[in-house]
Backbone as JSON, one array per atom type, in Angstrom:
{
  "sequence": "QVQLVESGGGLVQAGGSLRLSCAASGRSFRNYNMGWFRQAPGKEREFVAAVSWSGGTYYADSVKGRFSISRDNAKNTVSLEMNSLKPEDTAVYYCAADSRARYDDAKTYHYWGQGTQVTVSS",
  "N": [[68.0, -189.25, -135.38], [67.35, -191.47, -138.09], [67.82, -194.86, -138.82], [67.87, -197.25, -141.39], [67.23, -200.55, -142.49], [66.99, -202.81, -145.04], [65.49, -205.95, -146.0], [64.8, -209.25, -147.29], [64.91, -209.47, -150.05], [65.55, -211.24, -153.16], [65.65, -214.03, -155.47], [63.06, -214.74, -157.71], [60.47, -216.41, -159.56], [58.69, -215.18, -162.45], [55.43, -214.02, -161.83], [55.38, -214.86, -159.29], [55.65, -214.22, -155.69], [56.93, -211.91, -153.26], [58.18, -210.64, -150.21], [59.28, -207.67, -148.88], [61.11, -206.16, -146.24], [61.6, -203.44, -144.02], [63.54, -202.4, -141.48], [63.53, -200.06, -138.92], [65.27, -197.7, -136.91], [65.01, -195.49, -134.11], [63.22, -193.09, -132.22], [61.26, -191.53, -133.36], [59.93, -192.79, -135.4], [57.17, -193.38, -135.85], [56.18, -190.95, -136.65], [57.08, -190.47, -139.19], [56.99, -190.25, -142.74], [57.08, -192.97, -144.97], [58.79, -194.57, -147.59], [59.13, -196.63, -150.56], [61.52, -197.19, -153.01], [62.98, -197.93, -156.22], [65.71, -199.1, -158.24], [66.79, -199.99, -161.35], [69.36, -201.59, -163.32], [71.14, -199.24, -165.23], [69.03, -197.47, -165.27], [66.98, -194.74, -163.99], [66.37, -193.96, -160.54], [63.23, -194.86, -159.22], [59.95, -194.14, -157.97], [58.06, -196.36, -155.94], [56.21, -197.15, -153.85], [54.48, -195.71, -151.01], [53.85, -194.9, -147.56], [52.14, -192.84, -145.42], [52.68, -191.04, -142.29], [50.23, -191.05, -141.1], [49.01, -193.22, -142.16], [48.08, -193.28, -144.8], [48.25, -194.57, -148.1], [50.21, -194.88, -151.12], [50.85, -195.5, -154.57], [52.94, -196.33, -157.33], [51.93, -196.25, -160.77], [52.77, -198.49, -162.15], [52.82, -200.57, -160.35], [50.42, -200.75, -159.07], [47.75, -202.55, -157.68], [49.23, -204.83, -157.52], [51.33, -204.61, -155.67], [51.67, -204.01, -152.13], [51.91, -201.78, -149.49], [52.76, -201.47, -146.05], [52.8, -200.58, -142.56], [54.2, -201.12, -139.31], [54.05, -199.7, -136.48], [54.61, -200.4, -133.84], [56.62, -202.24, -134.07], [58.47, -200.88, -135.47], [58.71, -201.15, -138.29], [58.46, -201.39, -141.87], [56.75, -202.79, -144.56], [56.77, -204.3, -147.81], [54.67, -205.87, -149.78], [54.88, -207.89, -152.51], [53.32, -208.99, -155.33], [52.41, -211.09, -158.13], [54.74, -210.8, -159.67], [56.88, -209.35, -162.13], [59.37, -209.59, -164.76], [60.31, -206.99, -165.27], [60.19, -205.84, -162.8], [62.56, -206.27, -161.61], [65.18, -205.05, -159.73], [67.15, -202.98, -157.51], [65.84, -202.47, -154.4], [64.93, -199.82, -152.3], [64.44, -198.55, -149.04], [63.02, -195.68, -147.6], [62.86, -192.74, -145.49], [61.27, -189.89, -143.99], [60.31, -187.0, -142.16], [58.8, -185.02, -143.35], [58.44, -185.65, -146.02], [57.5, -185.57, -149.5], [55.37, -187.9, -150.87], [56.13, -189.3, -153.27], [58.53, -188.3, -154.12], [61.82, -188.68, -154.31], [63.87, -186.94, -153.61], [63.02, -185.6, -151.37], [63.24, -187.24, -149.23], [65.25, -187.95, -146.47], [66.51, -190.03, -145.17], [67.86, -193.19, -145.82], [67.92, -196.68, -146.63], [70.24, -199.43, -147.21], [69.56, -200.92, -149.4], [68.06, -203.7, -151.18], [68.35, -206.52, -153.25], [66.14, -207.47, -155.81], [65.26, -209.95, -157.98], [63.59, -210.99, -160.79], [62.8, -213.72, -162.63], [62.12, -214.75, -166.0]],
  "CA": [[68.35, -189.76, -136.67], [66.73, -192.73, -138.42], [68.61, -195.82, -139.58], [66.99, -198.18, -142.07], [67.85, -201.77, -143.02], [66.08, -203.61, -145.83], [65.74, -207.38, -146.1], [63.75, -209.99, -147.98], [65.12, -209.58, -151.48], [66.0, -212.53, -153.65], [65.28, -214.45, -156.82], [61.72, -215.33, -157.78], [59.96, -216.55, -160.92], [57.6, -214.29, -162.84], [54.15, -214.45, -161.31], [55.55, -215.19, -157.88], [55.51, -213.18, -154.69], [58.06, -211.65, -152.39], [57.91, -209.61, -149.2], [60.42, -206.92, -148.4], [60.92, -205.55, -144.93], [62.5, -202.36, -143.66], [63.6, -202.21, -140.04], [63.96, -198.7, -138.63], [65.65, -197.34, -135.56], [64.68, -194.12, -133.82], [61.99, -192.91, -131.48], [60.31, -190.75, -134.14], [59.47, -193.59, -136.54], [55.72, -193.28, -136.06], [55.87, -189.64, -137.23], [57.73, -190.37, -140.46], [56.49, -190.82, -143.98], [57.96, -194.04, -145.4], [58.64, -194.87, -149.0], [59.95, -197.63, -151.24], [61.97, -196.8, -154.32], [63.78, -198.99, -156.83], [66.59, -198.68, -159.32], [67.25, -201.07, -162.19], [70.62, -201.25, -163.99], [71.04, -198.31, -166.34], [67.81, -196.67, -165.19], [66.88, -193.81, -162.88], [65.62, -194.4, -159.38], [61.84, -194.54, -159.38], [59.04, -194.35, -156.87], [57.29, -197.59, -155.97], [55.08, -197.06, -152.93], [54.74, -194.95, -149.8], [52.81, -194.86, -146.55], [52.35, -191.66, -144.6], [52.66, -191.26, -140.85], [48.85, -191.25, -140.72], [48.53, -194.49, -142.72], [47.69, -193.2, -146.19], [49.16, -195.3, -148.99], [50.36, -194.38, -152.47], [51.53, -196.46, -155.41], [53.22, -196.03, -158.73], [50.98, -196.92, -161.65], [53.32, -199.75, -162.6], [52.68, -201.62, -159.34], [49.08, -200.73, -158.5], [47.05, -203.81, -157.78], [50.15, -205.94, -157.33], [52.13, -204.37, -154.47], [50.99, -203.42, -150.98], [52.81, -201.28, -148.46], [52.17, -201.39, -144.74], [53.75, -200.26, -141.49], [53.9, -201.59, -137.97], [54.76, -198.74, -135.63], [55.06, -201.06, -132.63], [57.85, -202.96, -134.38], [59.32, -199.99, -136.27], [58.97, -201.8, -139.57], [57.64, -201.13, -143.03], [56.82, -203.93, -145.45], [56.27, -204.17, -149.18], [54.23, -207.15, -150.32], [54.95, -207.84, -153.96], [52.66, -210.13, -155.94], [52.37, -211.12, -159.59], [55.99, -210.14, -160.07], [57.26, -209.36, -163.54], [60.8, -209.35, -164.95], [60.58, -205.57, -165.19], [60.28, -205.43, -161.39], [63.92, -206.51, -161.19], [65.85, -203.83, -159.34], [67.51, -202.85, -156.11], [64.77, -201.76, -153.73], [65.39, -199.01, -151.19], [63.51, -198.0, -148.08], [63.35, -194.29, -147.28], [62.04, -192.11, -144.45], [61.41, -188.47, -143.72], [59.19, -186.45, -141.42], [58.02, -184.11, -144.19], [58.65, -186.01, -147.43], [56.44, -185.76, -150.47], [55.35, -189.35, -150.95], [56.73, -189.88, -154.46], [59.71, -187.52, -154.5], [62.99, -189.2, -153.62], [64.71, -185.85, -153.12], [62.48, -185.09, -150.12], [63.56, -188.2, -148.18], [66.61, -187.73, -145.97], [67.07, -191.25, -144.6], [67.79, -194.28, -146.78], [68.54, -197.95, -146.34], [71.31, -199.85, -148.11], [68.97, -201.55, -150.57], [68.01, -205.16, -151.28], [68.18, -206.89, -154.64], [65.02, -208.3, -156.22], [65.42, -210.41, -159.33], [62.44, -211.76, -161.25], [63.16, -214.44, -163.82], [61.03, -214.97, -166.92]],
  "C": [[67.75, -191.15, -136.86], [67.7, -193.6, -139.22], [67.68, -196.89, -140.12], [67.77, -199.35, -142.64], [66.81, -202.59, -143.74], [66.48, -205.08, -145.82], [64.6, -208.0, -146.89], [63.91, -210.12, -149.48], [65.6, -210.96, -151.85], [65.56, -212.79, -155.05], [63.93, -215.14, -156.79], [61.29, -215.41, -159.25], [58.85, -215.55, -161.2], [56.27, -214.88, -162.37], [54.19, -214.78, -159.82], [55.41, -214.0, -156.98], [56.75, -213.08, -153.83], [57.67, -210.56, -151.41], [59.21, -208.97, -148.74], [60.09, -206.28, -147.06], [61.97, -204.49, -144.7], [62.43, -202.16, -142.15], [64.21, -200.84, -139.75], [64.32, -198.55, -137.15], [65.31, -195.87, -135.34], [63.31, -193.98, -133.18], [60.9, -192.19, -132.27], [59.71, -191.5, -135.32], [58.0, -193.36, -136.86], [55.3, -191.94, -136.68], [56.45, -189.45, -138.62], [56.91, -190.93, -141.6], [57.54, -191.82, -144.46], [57.71, -194.36, -146.86], [59.54, -196.0, -149.47], [60.26, -197.12, -152.65], [62.79, -197.94, -154.9], [64.6, -198.42, -157.97], [67.1, -199.91, -160.06], [68.55, -200.64, -162.87], [70.39, -200.33, -165.18], [69.82, -197.42, -166.34], [67.83, -195.76, -163.96], [66.09, -194.44, -161.74], [64.16, -193.98, -159.54], [61.02, -194.88, -158.14], [58.26, -195.63, -157.03], [56.03, -197.47, -155.12], [55.48, -196.24, -151.71], [53.57, -195.07, -148.86], [53.13, -193.69, -145.64], [52.31, -192.01, -143.11], [51.24, -191.55, -140.37], [48.24, -192.5, -141.35], [48.07, -194.44, -144.16], [48.71, -193.89, -147.08], [49.09, -194.77, -150.41], [51.19, -195.35, -153.28], [51.83, -195.9, -156.79], [52.26, -196.81, -159.61], [51.46, -198.31, -162.05], [53.13, -200.89, -161.61], [51.3, -201.65, -158.69], [48.37, -202.05, -158.74], [47.92, -205.02, -157.54], [50.96, -205.82, -156.03], [51.28, -203.76, -153.37], [51.99, -203.02, -149.91], [52.07, -201.19, -147.14], [53.24, -201.05, -143.72], [53.25, -200.79, -140.17], [54.68, -200.71, -137.03], [55.27, -199.38, -134.35], [56.37, -201.77, -132.83], [58.84, -202.11, -135.16], [59.7, -200.63, -137.61], [58.0, -201.33, -140.63], [57.83, -202.3, -144.0], [56.29, -203.58, -146.83], [55.96, -205.58, -149.68], [54.16, -207.04, -151.83], [54.36, -209.11, -154.55], [52.67, -209.98, -157.47], [53.59, -210.43, -160.18], [56.31, -210.36, -161.54], [58.77, -209.15, -163.66], [61.18, -207.88, -164.84], [60.58, -205.01, -163.77], [61.7, -205.64, -160.85], [64.65, -205.2, -160.93], [66.37, -203.96, -157.91], [66.43, -201.99, -155.47], [65.29, -201.08, -152.46], [64.23, -198.53, -150.32], [63.96, -196.6, -147.72], [62.39, -193.72, -146.24], [62.31, -190.63, -144.33], [60.15, -187.95, -143.03], [58.27, -185.58, -142.27], [58.15, -184.41, -145.68], [57.35, -185.98, -148.24], [56.5, -187.25, -150.85], [56.11, -189.96, -152.09], [58.0, -189.19, -154.92], [60.92, -187.96, -153.68], [63.85, -188.12, -152.98], [64.24, -185.31, -151.78], [62.69, -186.06, -148.96], [65.01, -188.04, -147.76], [67.29, -188.97, -145.4], [66.82, -192.41, -145.56], [68.47, -195.54, -146.25], [69.59, -198.3, -147.38], [70.81, -200.51, -149.38], [69.01, -203.06, -150.5], [67.65, -205.54, -152.7], [66.96, -207.8, -154.82], [65.22, -208.66, -157.68], [64.26, -211.33, -159.7], [62.79, -212.41, -162.58], [61.93, -214.71, -164.69], [60.79, -216.45, -167.15]]
}
């Protein structure tokens, strides 16, 4: 079983940057697809970015060119570098993992972190 803990959220001004981190436990980490999702108040959970076990990366159109996902298998961590942040990026960000997940489908991920709040002020 995989346990995930997000960190790095906080308050930042529009145009600023923030880095989120997801620490994972479990010996099978390197074989898991990893994803970041977010949920804003009153809105549905949405896909943000994902990195496959083989290193392929995928991004939602809303964050392409601004966010970057990466993984460090030696440290069992996944990071989300967020640049040029906008107020509409404000949400709770969740880290997710699964051995056979479709990169952008939340329903295919079986392991989730507790979430970390990101607030972008205008």
